[in-house]
N, C-alpha and C positions, 0 to 999 in steps of 0.2 A: 073287269069293269071297276072294281074297287080301287085297283092300282091307278087307273086313268083318272078316276074321280078325285083321288087324293092329290095327285100331281096338279090337276087343273085348278083345284081349290087353292093350292099354294102358289102356283106360277101363273095362273090365268089361262084363258082359252087359247092364247097364241101357241101353246105347246102342241096343240093338235097338228097345226100346219108344220111346225118344226119337226114333229115326230114323223110325219110322212116323208119329209126330205131325208131325215136321218135313217129311216128304215131303208130307203133306196140305197143310200151310201153304204149302209151296214151290209146289205146283201151283196153288193159288189165287193166290198172289202172281205167279207166272209169267204167268198169263193176264191178271190185272186190275191188279196193282200195288197201291199204297196208294190207298184211295178216300176218305179223310177230308177231302181238300182239293179235291174235285171242282169247287168254286166258283171255283177259281183256274185260269186258262187253262193248258193243257198244250202245250208245245212239243215237236215230234217225234212227235206222234200218228200221222202218216202212215206211220211205220215199223211200226205194228202193236201187238202186245201188249207187256207190260212187259219181257219177256226180249229181244224183238227191239229195243226201244228201248235197252235196256242195252247190247247188242252194238253198236248203231249209235253209241252215245255213245263207245265206246272209240276209234273212228277219227274221229268227227265232233263230238267234244265242244265244241270251240271254236265250230263253226258253230251248235250248239244255242243257246249263249249269245248269239251275235251276232244270231240271228233273234229270240230273245226280247227282247233289248235294243231292237232296231229297232221291234218291234211294241208293246212294253209298257214303254217307258223309265221312266215314272213310276208303274208299277203292278207288282204281284207277278206272277210266272209260275212254272210248274212245269216240271221236266224229269226224266227218269229217268237217273240216273247209276249208277256201279258198285254203290253201296250202296242203291239204290232211289230213290224219288222225293224230290226236293229242292224247296224253295220259295226262289226267287231274289227278293230284295227290292231295290227301287230306293233310291238314296242319299237321296231326300227323306224316307224313313221311318227312316233310320238313327239320327238324333238321338233319336227316340222309342224305338226298339228298344234302343239301348245303355243306356237307363235302366232297362230291365226287370230285376228281381232275378234272382239266380243260380238260385233255385228254379223260375223260369219258363223262362229260357233258360240252358242249362247248357254252359259251355265245356269242362269236364272230360269230360263224357260225349261231347261232340263230338270231342275229341281221341282218346278211346278208340275211337270208330268210325273216324275218319280214319286212325289209325295202328295199327289192329288190336291194341290193347294186350291184349285178352282172350286172344289166341292167342300173344302174344309175351312174356307174363309181365311186362308193364310197366304204367305208369299208377298207381303207388302214390300216393295223395293226399298222404300225409305227406311223402314225398320231394319231391313237387312243391312243396308249401308251403315246405319247408326250402330248396330251391334258389332259389325266388323271394325268400325272405327274405335269403339270402346275396347275391344279385345286387343287390337294391335297397338293402339295409342296409349292405353292405360294399363290393362291387365298384364300384358306381356312385359312391358317396361317396368312394372312394379314388382316383378317376381323376386329380385334380389332383396328388396326392402321388406316385403311381406313374408318371405319364406320362413324366418324363425317363428313368427306368429302362426303360420300355417302348420309348421312342424308340431307346435304345442297342441293345436286343435286336432291334428291327426292322432297324436298319442292319447289325448283325452277321449276322442271318439272311439278309438279301437278298444280302450279299456272299458268303455260303456257297452259296446256291442258284442265283443267277444268274451267268452267265459273266463273269469279270473281264477279258474280252478287248476289245481295241480293234478287232477285226474283227467283222463281222456273224456272229452265231452263232444257230442255230435253237434255239428253246425251245418245248416243249409247255407252253402257258401254264397250263392248268388243273392239271396234275400238279405243276408247280412252285409255283404259288400255294397249292395244297393243303398242301404241306409248309411253306411260309412261314407260313401262317395257323396251322397246328397247332403249330408251334414257338413262335411269338410268343405265342399264346394259352396254351400250356403253361408259358411263363415266369411267367405270372401265376397260372395254375391250380394248378401243382404245383411250380414253382420252376425257376430257370435251370440247376441241376445236373442235372435229369432231363429237361428239355423237349427236349433233343437226342438223348436215348437212343432207339435204333431200336425198343426194346421199347415205349417210351411212344408213339412215333409210330405204330407198328403198332396198338397198342391204341386210340388216339384216332381215327386215320384209318380203320382197318379196321372198327371197330365202327360208325362212322357210315355207311359205305358198305354194310355188311352190313344195317343197319336199313332203309335206303332200298330195297335189293334185296328184302329179305324182305317188306316191305309191298307193293311193286309186284307181286310174284309171287302173294301171297295174294289181292290184289284181282282177279286173273284168275279166281278161283273165285267162283261165285255166293255171296252172303253166307250163305245157308242151309247151305252145304257147306264153309265155311272151317274149321269145327271138325274136319272130316275132312282137308281139304286141307293143314292145318298139318303133318300127319304125312307128307305126300308132297311137301313142298316143300324141296328141298335148301338153299335160301337161308335158310330158318328154322333148319335144323340148324346151318348155318354161323354164324348169329347167336348161337345158344346156345353153341356151342363157343368162339367168339371172346370172348363175354362171360365165360366161365369163365377163359380165358387172361388177360383183362384184370384180372379180380379177383385172380388169382394174382400178377400184377405189382404191383397197387396195395396189396394187403393188407400185404406187408412194409414198404412205404413208410409206410403209416399207423402200423404198429407201431413203426417207428423214430422217427417224430414223437412218438408217445405217450411213448416212453422218454426222449426228449430233454426233453419237457415235464416229466416226473417228476424229471429230474435238474436242473431249473432252468436249462437252457441258454437263450440268446437265440434266439427262434424267428423263422422267416422271415415276411415280410409278403406272403403269397400266399393264394389262395382256399382251398387245402387247410387252411391254418392257421386261417383264419376259420371254416371248417366245424368243425374240431376244437374250437375255443373254444366252440362252441354246440351240439355234437352231443348232449351229455347233456341239455341243455334240451329237445331235441326227441325224446329217447328213442330215438336211432338207434344201430345197431351198426356195427362196422367194415365189415361186408359191405354194409350199406345206404349207408354213406359212400362206399365204392368205387363203388357203383351211381350215386350222385349225381354223382360226378366224371365218370363215363362220360356221364351225361345232359347235364352241362354242356358237355362236349366236343362231343357230338352236336348240341346246340342252337347252338353258336357256330361250329364249324369249317365245316360244310357250307354254311350260308347265306352266311357271309362270303366263302368261296372263290368261290361262284357270283357274288356281287355284284362282287367285284374283277375276276374274269375278264370279266364283261359290260362293265365300264367300260373295261378295257384294249382289248377288241375295238372299242369305240366310239372310243377315242382313237387307236389305231394308224392308222386311216384318216383322221384329222383332225390332221395335223402342226401346222397353224396354232393349233389349240386347245391342243395339247401345249405349244407354245412360250409361249403366253399364260399358261397355268396355271403353268408352270415359273418364269416371271418373277414371278408373284404369290408363289409359295413362297419364292423368293430374297429378295424385298422384305420379306416378313413375318419371315423368319428373321433378316435383318439388323437388324431392330428388336427382336429378342428374343435377342440374343447367340448366335445360331445354334442355340438350343435349341427343340425342338418341344414347348413347354409346351401345356397345355390352352387357354390364352388365344391362343397363336399359332395353334393349329389352328382356333379359332373365327374368327380373322381371315382365314383362307383361304376367302373367301366364293365366289370363282369356282370353286374346287375343289369346294366344297359343292354349288354349282349344277350342276356337271357330274355329280356323283354322283347327284343327285336326278333330273336329266334322263335319265340312263342307266336309272335305275329306272323312270321313266315310259315310256320307249320299250321297255323289256324287262322288263315285270312277270313275276316268277317264277311267279305263279299267276294264272289267270283270276279266281279268287274269293278273297275275304277274309271275315272276320267269320263264320266257321262256328260255329254254335251248335246245340244239340239242344233242341227244344221239350219241356220236361219237364211243363209244364202248359199247357192250351189258353188262348189269349189272343186278343182281337180288338183290332186297331189302330184308330187314329183315323179312317182312311179306309175302315173297314169290312172290311179284310182279316182273315180269321180264320186263325190259325195253330193247327192241331190238334196235340195231344200226339203225340210219336213221330216227328215230322218233323225233318229237318235244314234249317236256314235258312242263307243266305249272301247276299253281294252281289257283283255282277260288277265288281270293282275294275279289272281290266285295260281294260274298255270305258269306264269312267268317266274314267280318266286320258288316254284317247285320243279323248275327245269334244270336238268343236269348240266346244260350249257351255260347256265347262269350261276348256280351254286353247286359245288361238289357234294356228292352223296345227299341229295336233297331230301330223301326219305328219312334221314337220321336226324333226331333232335340233338344238336351240338351246341351246348351251352357256351362254348368258347368261340363259336364260328365268327361272330362279328367282332369280338375282342381281338382275335388273331388277325382278322382282316384290317382292323384299325392299327394294329401294331406292325403290320407288314410281315408277320411270321407265317402266313399261309398264302398259297397262290390265289391271286385275285383274278378270276376269270373275266371280270368286267374291266379290268385294267384302269381302275380309278387312280389318278395321280394324287388327288386329295383323299387320303384314307379316312378322314373324318366324315366322308359321305356314307360311312357304314354306321353312323350313330342312329339311335332310335328315332330322333325327330327329323332326320334328313329325308327329303323327297327327291327321287330320281325317276327316270323312265323305267328303271328296273325294279323299283320298290315304291309303290304308290299307295301305301296304306293311308297316308294323309293327303292323297291327291298328288297333283303335279302342276308345275307352272305357277302363274301369278295368282291363281285361285286356290292354291293349296290351303289346307285347314289352318286358319289363323290362330286357333286355340291349341295347337299341338304342343306348344311349349309349356303352357299351363297344365295340359293333360299329362305330359311326360313327367313334369315336376310332381304332380299329385300322385301319379302311379308309383313313382319311386318312393315317395314319402310313405305311402300305405304299405308297399311291399317291404321296405326296410324296417318299418316298425313291427310289422307282423313277424318277420323272420327273426328279428332281435328278441322278441318277447314270447314267441310261441313255437312249439314243435307241432308237426302235422303228420298224420298218417291216414291211410285209407281204412274204411271200416270193413269188418267181416273178412279180414285176410285178403282183400282184393289187392292186386298188384298192377293191373292195367289201368291206364288213364281212362277217365270217363270219355265216351265218344261224344263228339259234337252232334248237334241236331242241324238239319238243313231244311230250308224253306225257300223255294224259288232260287234266287241267286245268292242267298244269304246263308251263313253258317254261324251258329252261336252255341255257347256252352249250355248243357242241360241245367235248367234253373232249379231242378228238384233234388239234385244230388247233394249228399252230405259228406263232410270230411271231419275227422276227429282232431280236436285241438286241445292242447294243454299248455300251461305256462312253462317256459324253458326252465329246466331243472338246474339248480345251482350245482357247481362242481363240488364233489365230496372233498 
């Protein structure tokens, strides 16, 4: 009764009648799940009804996909995930599916479902469009211009965050890289004067982690009861509180910028200024501008930190690869007067190959290309996609398929370098070998998505990752602690995999040659 009382107090008595309807729908869904795609084979049916399959998915999600992939590699299959039944599509259908219009397969609705936007007061379409416009139209186009400055910020930040010692010093990699990424990103997002402010770092880092935790906890409630669960999830309350604090920090910064613009002062060349230059065009307020800054940090900081940490975990157990990449970096910089320009980063092709191979070996998610079917559609092979379903493709299994990449179980630092050079067999038969670059999206490698909605920030992310890795490898040696020789195992939760954030690696400054 306490639960009902609290919800009625916040939402009004109308929730009682809504609850009756939802309870009826819930019981039907609990027993039978969605029935509109019964022609598509179901994986996990042996666990019983829809709720039992959902609970089994929490602990055995990866196994569901592996079983479906082995049985139906070139066909669609269904499984019951945390949000209900999903349709998993094979890569041979993705070229056709990506061409479907947005009113048939809706990425925004899919993000709303995946990220629980409805209960977290997020997902404003106008803000999303504005952010994408800024990333594509300003940030990506400015990389050549801002890269020397970004390189200086990277070197400065790594000196501040990593130990300057000639002795081996233990470092918690994830926590350190998180601050490095947040600071470097902040230099471009909000300016070098504020990016090292603890208030800014708390806002940008804390909000991102709060969001991840809030979504994770809400997903533990059945989807029909998340509207109630939102009020009894402390992680959601913390997200809202930290969002308010972040707005309180950002609002005066925005007001100061507006005052400087009005006074005719020379303005900084950063993302906040690019937003201010166009905010009136999109009809946004200072509060929505602050929210857009938070969303930008959330999109950039978390994923880049995970990627860099994964790569460092791969490299620390491969000192021969470290030395080879280090020599490439030195050689490229010598040809570019020691400056990490955009062209210099492009020429670091072994580093690019290592980055992509780490992604291939450690995909952050089992699935990519999540879309919501807004209108029913039948594909060329006869697969019928009913409205109301989520669709996706098992990216992690594709990139570890021996029919896609030879010896997929082996970490091959030169794999994508050799494919770009044409010196190894390309099982995919790409005519354009540059499709094996880190930033390229294809139906066979969807880390950054696929089609017209591919990640717009991937060029900035790749640029930042290369800058961070190049500077660390130039300036630091690494080794595992306590004589360990095996790579740290990834952790898994649902469909996601991520590096263990608690693990330590030993660092010391690179020793000068005798």
